C-alpha positions, 0 to 999 in steps of 0.5 A: 500500500505504501509503495502504491501511495508513493508511486501515486504521489499521495500523502497519507492524509490524501489517502485518508481523505479518500477512505474517510479516515485519519492519517494515523489510521492510514499509517497503521494500515501501511504498518499492518497494525490495523486490518482494513474493513472490506469496504476499505479494501474495495476502495483501495482497489478502486483508488489504485486501479486494482479493481479487476485484480481485487488485490486488497479485497483478496488480501482482506479475505485471506486475513479474515480466513485466518482470524479464527473468529466470527466476522463481527468481532474482526474489527474489534480485535484487529483495529480497536484493541491493538490501538486502544490506550485504555480498555474497560471490560465487564464480565458477569459470566466468564474470565475476560478473553484477554486474560484467559489461559489456553486451556480455559479458552479451549474449554469455553469454545468446545461448549459452542453448539455444533463446533468442530475440533478444528474450529475450536483450535482456530479460535483458541489460536486467535484468542492467544494472538489477541493477547499479544497487545500486552507485548507491545511497548505501550500496552493498553491499560486494562481495567477488568470488572468481573462478577464474583461468581465467575471465580467459582464457575467450573470451566474444565476441571480444578486444574484448569481453574487453578491455572486460570486464577493463577493467570489472573494473579500474575496479570494483576502484578502488571502496572497496566492491569487492574482486576476487581471482583464485583459483589454478586448483589450488583444488578446493574451488570445483568444486561451482559458483557461489554467493553469500552476502548479509549482510543488515541487522540483523533480516533473515536472511542469505541464499545463492544457489547456481546449477545448470544447471537452476535456482538456489536461494535459502536462509536456512537456517543450516546451508546458510549455514554450509556455504557460508561454510566453503566460501567461506573454503576457496576464499579461502585459494587466492586471490591478494592483491588487488594481485596479482590486479589485476596478473594481470587487467591482464596477461591484458587485454594478451593479448587483442590 
């Protein structure tokens, strides 16, 4: 993409104006730290006279075919999480994906209806790739709220649960990770799992809400405001971090 842009003597800002995005987003496309949407790929083909060859469209399809996850989650994993400065998550049922161990994730995916063994493994690999955002030089600040029942919900066997809770305790030692357990009496979080991503300056913040059928990604300000208010309502029921970590350690001992 960079070679074609330079041959056309276009700046990143000029390409961004044609794509309807910022110069920063164009830079991330060229560095392969952001995956284009299908519409972006199609517009790039048009811009560079590659419509017949479908160069970028086919590239997009190849990337998607190895993602190992549903299409509606592609934009969040490939575009939003890798660039986010702060990620706030609420999970009433499971350990959040960004902190799941390989075996915990495998057990979760294996419970999906009519899923094949190959699909399970593809999704596990995708989940582990997703966690690489913590390997970057400026990883996001992850703020995790999870219902207390998550710690006692059996996923796999006791060994899987012990390893998973150990993973939480290790992650909590990182300066950019905060984990808080929420009192089960909190009803504000009953509607379901969601995440809020605070993006770099110049890019809109984004939210992700989950359901049994599909997830929804949004940059709508009203939706973001509503979820932010709900997050704060849930957080008021959260135990302090040091208390939460002690609870995790105690429950870990229960998984004997």
